[in-house]
C-alpha positions in Angstrom: -72.1 190.3 -131.3 -74.8 192.5 -131.6 -76.3 191.6 -128.4 -73.3 192.1 -126.7 -72.5 195.6 -128.7 -76.2 196.8 -127.0 -75.4 195.7 -123.7 -72.1 197.9 -124.0 -74.1 200.7 -125.5 -76.6 200.1 -122.8 -74.0 201.3 -120.1 -75.0 199.0 -117.7 -73.5 198.6 -114.0 -71.9 195.3 -112.7 -74.7 194.4 -111.1 -77.1 194.8 -114.1 -74.5 192.5 -116.0 -74.6 189.9 -113.6 -78.7 190.0 -113.3 -78.7 190.1 -117.1 -76.5 186.9 -117.2 -78.5 185.1 -114.6 -80.9 183.4 -117.2 -79.2 183.6 -120.2 -77.4 180.2 -120.5 -80.3 178.4 -122.2 -80.9 181.1 -124.8 -77.5 181.6 -126.3 -77.7 180.0 -129.7 -75.1 177.1 -130.8 -71.6 178.3 -131.2 -71.9 181.6 -129.4 -71.2 180.1 -125.5 -67.8 180.6 -125.7 -67.9 184.4 -126.9 -70.4 184.9 -124.1 -68.6 183.2 -121.6 -65.1 185.2 -122.2 -67.6 188.7 -122.1 -69.1 188.1 -119.0 -65.4 187.0 -117.7 -63.8 190.4 -119.0 -67.1 192.5 -118.4 -67.7 192.0 -114.7 -64.8 192.6 -112.6 -65.5 191.0 -109.3 -66.8 187.6 -108.3 -70.4 188.3 -109.8 -69.3 186.8 -113.0 -69.7 183.7 -111.2 -73.6 183.4 -111.7 -73.9 184.2 -115.9 -70.5 181.5 -116.1 -72.5 178.7 -114.3 -75.8 179.4 -116.2 -73.9 179.5 -119.5 -71.2 176.6 -118.6 -74.0 174.0 -117.5 -76.6 174.8 -120.7 -73.5 174.3 -122.7 -72.7 171.3 -120.9 -75.7 169.8 -122.0 -75.9 171.1 -125.3 -72.6 170.1 -126.4 -70.2 169.0 -123.6 -67.2 168.6 -126.3 -66.9 172.1 -127.5 -67.4 173.5 -124.2 -64.3 171.2 -122.8 -62.1 172.6 -126.1 -63.3 176.4 -124.8 -60.5 175.7 -121.7 -57.4 175.4 -123.9 -57.7 178.9 -125.1 -58.6 180.5 -121.5 -55.4 182.0 -119.3 -55.5 180.3 -115.9 -56.8 181.8 -113.1 -60.1 181.8 -110.5 -62.2 182.4 -113.5 -61.3 179.3 -115.5 -61.3 177.7 -112.5 -64.5 178.6 -111.4 -65.8 177.4 -114.9 -64.0 174.3 -114.7 -65.3 173.3 -111.5 -68.6 173.9 -112.8 -68.4 172.2 -116.1 -66.9 169.0 -114.4 -69.9 168.9 -112.1 -72.1 169.4 -115.2 -70.8 166.2 -116.9 -70.0 164.1 -114.0 -73.6 162.4 -114.7 -72.9 161.0 -118.2 -68.7 161.3 -118.0 -67.8 160.6 -114.5 -63.9 159.7 -115.7 -63.6 163.1 -117.6 -65.4 165.2 -114.7 -62.4 163.6 -112.6 -59.5 164.7 -115.1 -60.9 168.1 -115.5 -61.4 168.4 -111.3 -57.5 167.5 -111.2 -56.6 170.2 -113.3 -57.9 172.4 -110.7 -55.4 174.0 -108.2 -55.2 172.1 -104.8 -57.6 173.6 -102.3 -61.3 173.9 -101.4 -62.7 174.4 -105.2 -60.7 171.1 -106.3 -61.9 169.4 -103.2 -66.1 170.3 -103.4 -65.7 169.4 -107.1 -64.7 165.7 -106.3 -67.1 165.2 -103.6 -69.9 166.7 -106.0 -68.7 164.3 -108.9 -68.7 161.6 -106.5 -72.1 162.1 -105.6 -73.3 162.7 -109.3 -71.2 159.2 -110.3 -73.8 157.1 -112.1 -74.2 154.0 -110.1 -77.1 152.0 -112.5 -75.0 149.1 -113.5 -72.5 146.8 -111.3 -69.6 148.0 -113.4 -70.5 151.9 -112.5 -71.2 151.4 -109.0 -68.1 149.6 -108.5 -66.3 152.8 -109.7 -68.1 154.8 -108.1 -67.2 153.3 -105.1 -63.2 152.8 -105.9 -63.4 156.7 -106.6 -65.0 157.1 -103.3 -62.6 155.1 -101.1 -59.5 156.8 -103.1 -60.8 160.1 -102.1 -62.0 158.8 -98.6 -65.7 160.2 -98.9 -68.2 159.0 -96.7 -71.6 159.4 -97.2 -74.2 160.2 -94.6 -76.8 157.1 -93.6 
């Protein structure tokens, strides 16, 4: 709270808030990710919120992906939540691809959902025969073809 209060008192512009959020993700203390995500989404009134939201969500997904997933349940529907879900699904797809697909499926039909599903397919682990088969089945279901 002290950090957010300082930022508020500094009367930063939208661009300055975005710049501040560019590298903040890995510097947030455990337990404070949700507050910072919510703050950036509320404070930055344009698509500039995407930079800090992406950085925070990636860092949070790496440190505690289950807590990050729970945060979505308290968020209102809309472009900011959809963007955060997309980043989250992409972030967890390397170690929880099935969960990533479930999250991507909550996105509205359209470009963001399609791009997210494609990123998941590229990140899908293929270390074991089972993982490789699951990845191939997913790609077949979506009609994804890789350039060779």
